[in-house]
N, C-alpha and C positions, 0 to 999 in steps of 0.2 A: 467407314467414316473417312471423309476427305480431310487431308491435312493441308496446312498452309504450305504453298510452294512459291518461290519467287516467280515473278511474271515471265522471266526469260527462259524458264524451263519448258521444253516442248512436251506435247501430249504423249509422245511415245514413252516417256519415262514416268508418266504420272502413275500408272498401275504399279510399276516396280517400286516407286517411292511410297505409295500407299501401303504396300505390303511390308515395307521395311519397319521393323519394330525396335531395332537397336542400331547403335553407332556402327558396330561391326558389319551389319547387313548393308549399310550405306557406303562403306569404304570403297567398293568397286565403282561407285558413281562419282567419286571425287575426281576432278579433272575433266570429266565428261559433261557434268551438269554445272557444278559450282565447286568452290574450294571447301576443304575440310573445315575451315573457319566458318564459312557460310552455313554449312550443315549443322555444326555444333551450336550456332546461334539461333537455330530454329527452336520454337517453344517446346516441341515434343522431346528435344534432346537437352534440355536445361540440366537435368540431373547428370547426364553424361559429361556435359561441359563442366559442371561443378566438381565432379570427380577428377577430371583432367587438370583443373586449376589446383585442386588440393594436392594432386601428385606432383605438380610443378613446384608448389610451395614446399612440399616435403623434400623434394630433390635439393632445392636451394638451402633448406634448413640443414640437411645432412652435410652439405658442402661447408656451410658455416660452422657447424659443430666440429668437423674435422680440423678446421683451421683455428678454432678457439683454444687458446693456451692459458686462459685465465681461470679463476676460481668461481666464475659465475655458475649458479645452479640451474638457471633457465635461460632459454633464448627464444625470442619471438619469431613467429612465422613471418615470412616476407609480407609486407604491407606498406602503405604509403608512409606511415609513421616510423617504420623500422628499416626503410629502404637504404638508409645511409650505412647500416651494418653490412649490407650485402653488395655494396658498390664494387668491391674487388671480384665478386663472383658473377654478378649479372646486373645490368642496367637496362631499363626499357628503351627500346628504339625511340629516338626523338625525345627521350626523357619523360614520356607519358604512357599510361596504360588505358585502354578503352574502358569507359564507364561500365559497360556490360560485364567486363572481366573483374573490375574492382568490386562490383556488387557481390561477386561469388567468392572473393578471398575470405579465408578464415583468419580471424584475428584472435590468436591465443598464443601462449608460450608453452614450450615443451621443456621438460627437465632434461639436462644433459646426461644424468645417470639415473637409472631406475632400478628398483629392486623387485625381483620376482617374489610374490607372496604365495603362501600355501603350497610350497614346493614339496611334492611327494614323489618318491621314486619307488616303482614296483618292478620286481624282476618277473619277466614273462618268457615264454618260449623263444620269442624273436630277439630277446635282449633285455632292455630296460624301458619301462614306460614312465615318462615324466608328466606330471600334472602340476600346473602352476597358473597363477594369474599375473598378468602384466597390465599396466595402464594403457589406455588408448595411445596409439602412435608408436608403441614399442614392438619390436619384432622378436618372435620366439626363436628364430634362427640365430639371431645375435646372442641371445641368452644361452642357447644350447652350445654355440661355438666356444663360449667361455668355460664350459664344463669338460670338454673332451678335445683330444688331439685327433683330428681326422686323418686316417691312413687309408690310402687307396690300395686295397689288397688285390685288386684286379691286375695290377702290374706284376705281382708275384705269380699269379695263376696264368696270365696271358702276357708273357714278356714280349717286347717289341723285337721284331726280326730284322 
């Protein structure tokens, strides 16, 4: 199946492009054919672009959450309506964001504090197994880091010389 390619792309790269199925497989072509932005704006990579936009929004949200010293329960993801909250962290170049990107932004709020539900700890041969449920957007590693103090035992076994 032939995919859309910008007209400036030469035929020698057409087969390589046609066989590319993921953003990762096209990264080597960045700079040779067209920019990363041009690749991600192609229709077949819309899902990849949407994920990249959500990652960026999440990065901005995390930065805002770390700076927030108030008692708010939830913070909005970056968007046109909430951009003023993020001014100290990031502002779009020339004060505007492309319409293609704005269409992909997720408009919701995340809670600052979450609670793990259904937390069950089971002892096993390797140590302890934790099973729990977190709401979307929460990270298990953050929750687990609140439970234990991590000690790097390799320093004792393999001291620096």
